[in-house]
C-alpha angles and dihedrals in degrees: 000000000000121000089244090059091047091051090051090055094234112172105183105045113090095007136098110287118245112191122212118214100200133044108299116171091169090077092070116107135185138204133197119280106235091197102045091137091073135051118240137152127250117193130189125188120195105187095175102054116148135185133154133250108254091218105042101021089228118142121259120204127203149153109242115205120195122184124175146162106227127219119187099329132047130195115252109236100225091051089049090052091051091046093051090046089055089070089068094101097023117113113224139137115249094251093048093048093054092048093047090053090049094049094046092052093047090052091046102049110007092224124196089236135357139174132186126196127187116202100192122191116244121277119185089001096300129105120206121202109181117190128191131173143178135199121190107265118252094019137093086263090068088057090047090054091051092048095047091045092050093050098039115125 
């Protein structure tokens, strides 16, 4: 592991992977944004996301898309993978799951802007695509959130 990673205190990267089989937000880690002086987008796609229906216990499959504009801290990708995997046995409705992911990532990194989309595969002939976003209040990112929410399809 590089000295930069050691200084950041990252626990997952470069080590044996331990998977969590129920919702575990504590596994999320951050590192310093080396380009905090400029705005740029970071996007993660998780095409193999799974969770379970809280009523039937049946599996739900989705692609989770996370896009954000970082500030001082960024989410470390392996910890994000482990976090998303931890939903595997967690019962939650699609809309709740997307909002939980959004809130956890806001708490973790305090981004300037973030959005989370869940593209869930059909069950019972209906697809559900929940979308949630956040822009830091009192900044241009709040206006960005309003604009992207209003034009979201």
